[in-house]
C-alpha positions as CSV (number, residue, x, y, z in Angstrom):
1,X,166.1,184.4,-28.1
2,X,167.5,187.3,-30.6
3,X,170.8,186.6,-29.3
4,X,170.6,183.4,-30.0
5,X,169.3,183.7,-33.5
6,X,172.5,186.1,-34.1
7,X,174.2,183.1,-33.3
8,X,172.7,180.8,-35.4
9,X,173.3,183.3,-38.2
10,X,177.1,183.7,-37.4
11,X,178.0,179.4,-37.7
12,X,175.7,179.2,-40.7
13,X,178.0,182.1,-41.9
14,X,181.0,180.0,-41.2
15,X,179.8,177.2,-42.3
16,X,179.3,178.7,-45.7
17,X,182.6,180.0,-45.3
18,X,184.1,176.8,-45.0
19,X,182.0,175.0,-47.4
20,X,183.2,177.0,-49.8
21,X,186.7,176.8,-49.5
22,X,186.5,172.8,-48.9
23,X,184.9,172.8,-52.7
24,X,187.3,175.2,-53.8
25,X,190.6,172.9,-52.3
26,X,187.8,169.9,-54.5
27,X,187.7,168.3,-51.1
28,X,184.0,166.9,-50.5
29,X,182.2,168.4,-48.2
30,X,182.0,165.1,-46.1
31,X,185.7,164.2,-45.9
32,X,186.1,167.6,-44.3
33,X,185.9,167.2,-40.8
34,X,186.2,171.1,-40.2
35,X,182.8,171.3,-42.3
36,X,181.3,168.2,-40.2
37,X,182.3,170.0,-37.0
38,X,180.6,173.0,-38.2
39,X,177.6,171.5,-39.3
40,X,177.0,169.6,-36.5
41,X,177.5,173.8,-34.1
42,X,174.6,175.0,-36.7
43,X,172.9,171.7,-36.7
44,X,172.6,171.9,-32.5
45,X,171.7,175.8,-32.9
46,X,168.7,174.9,-35.3
47,X,167.6,172.1,-32.4
48,X,167.7,175.2,-29.8
49,X,165.4,177.3,-31.9
50,X,162.9,174.7,-32.4
51,X,162.8,173.9,-28.7
52,X,162.6,177.7,-27.7
53,X,159.9,178.3,-30.2
54,X,158.0,174.9,-29.9
55,X,158.5,176.1,-25.6
56,X,157.1,179.9,-26.3
57,X,154.2,178.6,-28.4
58,X,153.0,176.5,-25.3
59,X,153.1,179.2,-23.0
60,X,151.0,180.9,-25.4
61,X,148.1,178.8,-26.2
């Protein structure tokens, strides 16, 4: 799971960079397809981490 968390942090960093660049160019985040795609990647990773934690909690109990 440590590797997945590392990937999540890297993808969040990329999302933040894309978002900052978009705002500096006065492009709304919802109008920037790169930001939207990166946001989807982060969302998917967050969901996977949540699933792994839930699975782990079921096993521990």
